[in-house]
C-alpha positions in Angstrom: -66.2 -78.7 25.1 -69.1 -79.4 23.0 -69.4 -82.1 20.4 -68.6 -81.6 16.7 -72.1 -81.8 16.0 -73.4 -79.3 18.7 -71.1 -76.5 17.2 -72.4 -77.1 13.9 -76.0 -76.9 15.2 -75.2 -73.6 16.9 -73.2 -72.0 14.4 -76.0 -70.5 12.2 -74.3 -70.3 8.8 -72.9 -74.0 9.5 -76.1 -75.4 10.7 -77.2 -77.7 7.1 -73.3 -78.9 7.1 -72.4 -82.8 7.5 -69.6 -84.3 8.7 -68.0 -86.8 6.3 -64.3 -87.4 8.3 -63.0 -86.6 11.3 -58.8 -86.4 10.8 -56.0 -87.5 13.2 -55.1 -84.5 15.2 -53.7 -84.7 18.5 -54.4 -81.6 20.0 -57.9 -80.1 18.5 -60.8 -81.2 16.3 -60.3 -81.5 12.9 -62.7 -82.8 10.3 -63.8 -82.9 6.9 -67.4 -80.9 6.3 -69.8 -80.4 3.3 -72.0 -77.9 3.1 -74.3 -77.3 0.3 -72.3 -80.0 -1.6 -68.6 -78.2 -1.1 -66.3 -79.6 1.2 -64.1 -77.7 3.9 -62.2 -78.5 6.3 -63.0 -77.7 10.1 -60.2 -77.0 12.4 -61.8 -76.3 16.0 -59.4 -75.6 19.0 -59.4 -76.8 22.3 -60.2 -74.4 25.4 -57.0 -72.8 26.3 -55.6 -72.7 23.1 -56.5 -69.3 21.8 -52.9 -68.2 21.6 -52.7 -71.1 18.7 -55.8 -70.1 16.8 -54.7 -66.1 16.4 -50.9 -67.6 15.5 -52.6 -69.9 13.0 -55.3 -67.7 11.5 -52.8 -64.5 11.4 -49.8 -66.6 9.2 -53.0 -68.4 7.1 -53.8 -64.8 6.4 -50.0 -63.3 6.0 -48.7 -66.0 3.1 -51.9 -66.6 1.7 -50.7 -65.4 -1.6 -46.8 -66.4 -1.7 -47.1 -69.8 -0.4 -49.1 -72.8 -1.3 -51.5 -73.1 1.7 -55.2 -73.8 2.1 -57.1 -70.7 1.5 -58.9 -69.1 5.3 -62.4 -69.1 4.8 -63.3 -68.0 8.2 -61.5 -67.3 11.6 -64.4 -67.4 14.1 -63.6 -66.1 17.4 -66.1 -66.8 19.5 -66.1 -70.4 18.9 -62.7 -70.1 18.0 -62.4 -72.5 14.8 -60.7 -71.9 11.5 -62.8 -73.0 8.4 -60.4 -73.6 5.7 -60.9 -75.0 1.8 -60.4 -78.7 1.1 -57.8 -79.4 -0.8 -58.3 -83.5 -2.3 -54.9 -85.2 -1.8 -52.3 -87.5 -0.3 -50.5 -87.0 2.8 -46.9 -86.4 2.0 -45.9 -89.0 4.6 -47.6 -91.7 3.5 -46.1 -90.9 0.0 -42.7 -91.4 1.2 -42.9 -94.1 3.6 -45.1 -96.0 0.8 -42.7 -98.6 -0.8 -44.8 -99.6 -3.8 -43.4 -95.8 -5.3 -40.6 -95.1 -6.9 -37.6 -93.8 -5.3 -37.6 -90.9 -8.2 -40.9 -90.1 -7.5 -40.4 -89.9 -3.6 -37.2 -87.4 -4.6 -39.3 -85.1 -6.9 -42.0 -84.3 -4.0 -39.1 -84.2 -1.2 -37.5 -81.3 -3.8 -40.9 -79.6 -3.8 -41.2 -79.9 -0.2 -37.8 -78.0 0.3 -39.3 -74.9 -2.3 -42.2 -74.8 -0.3 -40.0 -74.5 2.9 -37.7 -71.6 1.0 -41.0 -69.7 0.1 -42.2 -70.0 3.9 -38.9 -68.3 4.9 -37.8 -65.8 2.5 -41.5 -64.5 2.8 -40.7 -63.4 6.3 -37.1 -62.9 6.2 -38.2 -60.2 3.5 -39.9 -58.4 6.0 -37.0 -59.0 8.6 -38.8 -61.4 10.6 -37.2 -64.6 11.5 -40.2 -67.2 11.9 -40.2 -70.6 11.4 -42.9 -73.5 10.6 -42.1 -74.8 14.1 -43.8 -77.9 13.3 -41.5 -79.5 10.6 -43.0 -83.0 9.9 -44.1 -84.9 6.3 -47.6 -85.2 8.0 -48.1 -81.6 8.0 -47.9 -81.4 3.7 -50.4 -83.0 1.2 -49.5 -83.4 -2.5 -52.6 -82.9 -4.8 -53.6 -84.9 -7.7 -51.4 -82.2 -10.2 -48.6 -82.9 -8.1 -48.2 -79.7 -6.1 -47.3 -79.8 -2.7 -49.4 -77.7 0.1 -48.4 -76.7 4.0 -50.7 -77.3 6.8 -50.8 -76.5 10.6 -49.2 -72.8 11.6 -50.0 -72.7 15.6 -46.3 -74.0 16.2 -44.6 -71.3 14.5 -42.3 -69.3 16.2 -39.3 -67.2 15.8 -36.3 -69.3 15.1 -33.8 -70.4 12.8 -34.8 -72.3 9.5 -32.2 -74.7 10.0 -34.3 -75.7 12.7 -37.3 -76.6 10.2 -35.0 -77.9 7.9 -33.1 -80.7 10.5 -36.6 -81.6 12.1 -38.4 -82.4 8.3 -34.9 -84.1 7.9 -35.7 -86.0 11.6 -39.2 -86.8 10.0 -37.8 -88.4 7.0 -35.7 -90.7 8.8 -37.6 -91.5 11.8 -41.2 -92.6 9.8 -41.3 -96.2 9.5 -39.8 -97.5 7.7 -37.1 -95.6 9.4 -33.1 -95.2 8.8 -33.5 -96.9 5.3 -30.8 -96.5 2.5 -34.1 -94.5 0.7 -34.5 -92.5 3.4 -31.0 -91.2 4.0 -31.3 -90.2 0.1 -34.1 -88.5 0.5 -33.2 -86.4 3.6 -29.6 -85.6 1.9 -32.1 -84.3 -1.2 -34.0 -82.3 1.2 -30.8 -80.3 2.2 -29.2 -80.5 -0.9 -32.1 -79.0 -2.7 -33.0 -76.2 -0.2 -29.3 -75.1 0.1 -28.9 -74.8 -4.0 -32.3 -72.4 -3.3 -30.5 -69.9 -1.2 -27.1 -70.7 -2.1 -25.3 -71.4 0.5 -24.9 -74.2 2.6 -26.3 -74.2 6.1 -24.1 -74.5 9.0 -23.8 -77.6 11.4 -26.5 -79.3 9.7 -25.2 -82.6 10.3 -25.0 -81.9 13.8 -28.7 -80.4 14.0 -30.3 -83.1 12.1 -28.8 -85.7 14.9 -29.8 -83.5 17.5 -33.1 -83.1 15.8 -33.9 -87.2 15.3 -32.9 -87.9 19.2 -35.3 -85.4 20.3 -38.3 -87.3 17.9 -37.3 -90.5 19.2 -37.6 -89.8 22.5 -40.6 -87.6 22.3 -42.3 -90.6 20.8 -41.5 -92.6 23.6 -42.9 -90.8 25.8 
């Protein structure tokens, strides 16, 4: 795989772009770039992840009018990258784990995340498709300066039960540092409660599913 600077020089309409920041990513190269005084996010997939590239591109296109996500500017098959709208904001995981932020504010953020998941799930349910986010982690959400939550990263989306997303998001709340605090437990219960209120029903066996998700999350981080 060539360097990011080489990619920008190879793609004609990106030749005058500059790299502002490289974001943390386990699999791919994700960068904030600047072009003609405008900022964009470029997600460049590693070789062998063609299916992930097509999956995320497809979902971003499908849900753009129904769910709060960054706008897809370009899906480049030749070089296997996505060019996305840059939305300034703070990572939800950092906000939830920030001990200087009041619980009341964190609760409001978590409620917004629950509403976001409902919008995502209901969009596909209306089409008789059981698609879930698949990587339900606090780090895949940002909150803007006007206090709006946006969802990110859809390459692991897959058919499944919404309870899986709910349980995994709860595991993310509980296990990120500081973990298993009284506040964290309150927030994960608030997330479940808000989601259940929106759908007007309880999620079957959710407590058991959260415990399993927590166990898997801890085991995965030990590897």
